[in-house]
N, C-alpha and C positions, 0 to 999 in steps of 0.2 A: 347622833340618834342611832340606837340599835334595836333589835327585836324584829318580830314578824312584819310590822308595818314598814320598817326601813327596807327590809328585803323585798317586799312587794313594790315599794316605791322605786327601788333600784331597778327591778325588772321592768316596770313601766317605762322608766327613762331609757333603758337599753332598747326596748322595743320601739320607742319613738325615734331614737337615734338611728336604729336600723331602717325604720320606715322612711326617714328622711334621706338616708344614704341611697336606698334603692330607688326612691322616687327621683333623686337627682341624676341617676344614670339613665339619661333619656337621649334619644337620637332623632334629629331632624334632618331633612334634606332640603337643600337650597333649591327653590322652585322659581324659574324665570317666568314671571307672569306675562312677559311680552310674547312668550311662545304659546300662550293660551289665546292668541288672537282669534283663532278659528273656533274656539269653544263657544257653543251656543246653548248649552243645557247643563243641568246638574249632573247628568249622566257622564258627561265628559270628565268632570272632576272626580266623580265616583270611581271611574276606571283607574285613574292615577292613584287615588287613595287606597283602593283595594290592592293594587300591586305593591304599594309601599308597605301597607300593613302586613302583607303576606310574609315579608322578610324582617318584620320587627321595627320598622320605622314608625315613630310616634306622631310625627307631624311634618308640616312644610313651613319653612321660612319663606314668605312671599316676597321675593325680590321685585320691587315695584318702582318703575320709572314714572316720569311725569306724563307720558302719553295718556290721553283721556280714556282710551279703550281699556287700559289695564285695570283701573279701579272699577270699571263697569263689570268686570269679571268676578268681583268680590262676592256679590250676593249668592251666586251659584256655588262658589267655592265654600263659603261658610255654611250654606244649606247642606251641601254634601258632607262636610266635615262634622257638622252637628249630628247628622243622622248616623254617621259611622263611629262616633266617639273618637274622632281624630282631632289633633290640635294644629292650630295655625298661629303664626305671629307675623307682624309686618316688619319687613326689612327694606327700609328706604334706600333706593339706589341714588346715592348722593353724587354720583358722577354726572347727574342731571341737575338742573337748576330748580330745586323744589321751593315752592312758596311755603313759608312756615304755617300760614293759616290753613293751607290745604292739608298739610301734615297733621295738624291738630284735628281737623274735621274727620280725616280718615280713621285716626285712632279712636276718636270719640264715637264714631259710627259702629265700630266693631268690637271694642274692648269688652262690652258686656255680653258678647256671644258666649255660649257654653263651650264653643270650640276654641276660643281665644286662650292661648297659653299664658299662664301666670307663674311668676317666680316669687316665692315668699308672699303670695297673695296679691301681687301687683302685675298688671299686663306687661309682658316683655316686649320691648321695641328695640329693633336692631337696625343696622345699616350695612351697606357696602360703601366704604369711603366716608367722607364727611369731615375730615380734619382740615379742609379748606375753610370751614367755619370755625370761629373761635368759641370759647366756652360760653360767652354771653348768648350766642345763638341757641345753644342747647339748653342753657338754664332757662331762657325765655320760653322755649318750646315746652319744657316740663312745667313751668309755672302757669302757662296758658292752659295746660291740661288740668292742673290742680284747680284752677278757677272753674273748670267744668266738673270738678269732683272726681278726677281721675289721677291717681298717683301711679306713674309708670316706673318700670325697671329699665333703665337705658343701658343697652349693651352694644355699643357700636363696633364696627370693624374699621378702624382708622389705619389705612394701608401704608401710610408713610412712616408709621412707628414700627420698627423692628428691633427691639432691645436685645442685647446680649446677656443681660443679667437683671436682677430685681431692681438695682439702682436706676438703670435706664428706664425700666417700666414705671418706676416711681415718678420720674420726670414727666411722663405722659399724664399720670394721675394728678400731678400738681398743676399741669397745664389745663386739665379738664376736671375740676372738682365736681362737676355736675354728673359725671357718668358713674354708673353703679357697678358695672362689670365690663368684660371685654370679650370680643369675638376676634380671634386671630385668623385672618383670612389666609395668611401665608401657609400654603400647604403643598408647595412644589419647590424643589431645589432651583437655585438661580445659576448654578454652574454644573460641572460634570461630576459632582459628588452627591452622596446621599443627603437628604434633607435632615438637618439637625433638629432636635427638639428644644434647643436652647431658648428660642423665643417663647415657646409654649410654657416652659417652666418659669421664665421671667414674668410673663403676664399673670400666670396663676399665683405665683408667690407675691407679685405686686398687688393683686387684689386684696389679699389678706393683710399685707404689710401696711396698706393704706386704708384699712378699715372700710372697705367697700362690701356691700352686701350682695351684689349681683353675682351671677355665675361666670365661670370661665368657660367659654365655648371654643372648642378646638375643631378646626376644619380638617377633614380627611377627604382626599380626592384621588381618583384613580389615574388621571391623565391631564394633559394640557397641550393642545395643538390648535392652531388657528391659521387659516390661509385665505385671508380676505383682502390682501393687497397692501404693499408698503409696510408701514409699522404694524400692520395687523397680521403679519406672517411670523409665527414663532412656534417652537416646540420646546419641551423641557425633558429632562431625564426622568422618565416615569416608568421605566421597564419593570421595576419591582416595587414601585411605590405603594400600590394598593394593599400589598401584604405588610410591609414594614411600617407604614404609617398607622395602620390599625393597631399593630402591636406596640408602637410607641404610645398610642393613646391608652391602651389597656394596661400595659405593664409598667410604663414609666411616668406618663403625665397624669393619667387618671382625672380627666376634666369632668366638670359638672355635666356638660352637654357636649355631645359630638354632633357636628353639622356636616353632612355629606355634601361636598361641592363637586357636582351638582346632581339633581334629579334629571334635568332636561335642558341643560345648556349645550345644545347640539353643535353650535358653531365653534365652541371651544373644545369639543371632543371629550367633555367631562361627564357626559350623560351616563346614567345607569338605567334609565327608563327605556322602554321600547321606543323606537322612532315612530312618532305620531305622523301618519301619512298626510294628515290635514294641516300640519303646521307649515306655514310659509317661511322658508329659510332664505328667501332671496335667490340670487342667481349663482353665487359662488359656493356657499356652504354645502348645498346638496351634492356637489362634485366630490366631496370627501366624507360626507355623512351617509348618503343613501346606500343601503345595503350593508353598512358596517354596524351590525348589532353589538350591543354591549351587555346583553341579558345575563351572560354567565357571571359578570361581576356582581350581580345581585345575589347569586348563590354564595359567593365569597362574603359579601356583606352580611348575609343572614347568619353565617357562622360567627363572624366577629361581633356582630351586634349582640347575639346571645351571650357570648363570652364577656363582653363589656358590661352587660346588665347584671349577670349572675356572678361574675368573678371566677367562673370555671369554664374551661373549654367544653363545648357541648359534645355529647356522644354522637358519633358518626354512624348512621344506620345504612348508608348506601355509598359504595365506591363511586367517586366522581373525580374528574380532572377538568379544571377550567384552564383554557389556554388562549393566548392572545398573540397576535403578530401583525406587523405591517405587510402590505402586499407589494411594496417596492423597496429595494435597498436604498440606503441614503445617498449613494453615489450616482444614482440614475438621473439622467437629464430628462425632464418632462417637457411636453410641448406647450403647456400652459402653466401660468402661475410663476412663482419664484421660489428658489430654495429658501426655506424658512430659517430665521435666526436660530442658532444652537443646533443646527441639523447634524453636527458631528456627535452629539451627545448620546442619542439612543443607539443601542446595539442592533446590528442586523441579525436578529435571532427570533426564534419562537420560544415563548415562555410558557411553562406549564405548572399549575398549582394543583397539588393532589390533596384530596380529602378521602382518606382510606380507613376502612373498618379495621384492617390488619395490614401488617407490613407487606410491601410488594416492590416491584421495580417499574418505574415509568420509562418507557422507551419512546424516543422521539426520532422521527425520520422526515427529512426534507430532501427528496432526490438522493444525491450521493452523500448527504450529510446526516450522520446519525449520532445519537448520544443517549445515555441511560443514566438514571440516578436512583439510588435506593431510597425509597420513601417509607418512613415508619407509619404505624397507625397514628392517625391525626393528620397534620398538614405538613407539606414540604413544597419547595419551589426549585425548579431546574430549567435548563434551556438547551437549545440546539442552534448552532449557527445556520444561516441561510445556505442553501445550496448554490453552487456555481452554474447549475443546470437550470435553464429557463422553464417557466410554467410548471412549477412543482407545488403541489398542495401538501401541507404538513400532515403527517399521520401520527396519532398519539395512542399509545397502548398501555394498558395496565397488565402487568405480567406477574404471575405467581407460579413458582415451581416449573419455570420454563414454558408455561402455557399462557397465551393471551386470553384474559378473562373479559376484557372490554376494550373497545377501540373506537376511534373516530377520525374523520378526515376533515380538514379545514374546508370551508365553503368556497373559498377563493384561492386560486393559485398565486404564487409569488412570481411576479414578472421581473426578470432581470434585463429585458431587452427593450421594452417600450413603456411609456407612462404618459397618460393624457394630461394629468393635473397633479401637482405635488400633493402627496397625501401621507401624513405621518399619523393618521388616525388608525388605531388597530381594529382588526376584526376579532371578536371574542367568541370562542366556541366552547362547547362542553361535551365531555364524554360521560355518559350516565347510563 
């Protein structure tokens, strides 16, 4: 068919395809509902939602365990989200023993909310873990919801599947014909090298190759450290992860959805939210969380979220440097806790990420240790090793034509002589 009508039709199709592509570029943050224990009003949720929306986050994946109090938080969460035009979806934490009937009831209760996120018209339901259950469990779960008039898009994170290529991913889809898409939880390296995007590409290609209609959700995380005793003590190599993982997503993988892991998992040092003083973190986690703000990582996320959604790096209107560092070298002996697994992986260094309107030099100083790197307009990353001198706070400067135009000093000094509790959780600061 040719002529004016075909030209108009082609234009309409192109617009629809563009609209679909842009709509698919969506960002969620993984929200630990267990850390909403102290929330007692819609306002508590509104505060989180407002902070998330300010940097371009579209919604929360509600990581929900079986504790009764977690689902009692849902009414306020959905009320706040509905009022704000914010999206939510359920992410069942399958490391707990969920009763299938309870899962069906929870989805049924909230799937009709205007705040509930839909993929291709169907409510999206995700998980953390869940491959301990076979496909019959998940098929029955979906069928029970269909009996209630609800067809869901099931996009689990089966953590035991880590394929190297599309054929390995196909094996998982063959094992689970009931699932519609996949959420790759794997967002940290498990050794002393950079995290590869091989599993991301394998899952993304596997979804298409196996004719699944669900999205590919890629996890992007800034850090991972936990010090809760025994097997609960570990750290990963995440010194530069928050930068290169975003760039993997934007430039290489191009997932349907990015899920930030996490908004508020304080105990695993993954949080980008402000530390909620009303959250009960128990006895141990506060020893490495309290006072260790990560707010600067939200500034980085805002830049990359815009780039991911638009396909173009956003214009920078203000010179800023986000920097992060641990307050103890990895060789120090602390009076409490235990040296975490993989403690050799992180570098004893201060890392600085520049967001500059025009080219400049970033100068980093920690006591007798100094380093500089040339930073172009846009973004760059550099570092400086820890000093051998005790009790030194890092100083970060933006220099142009030999003149310091902006500077900042870390809120905590780096102690090389004493340590109360093993802490590989970084402090994140910002020069602005």
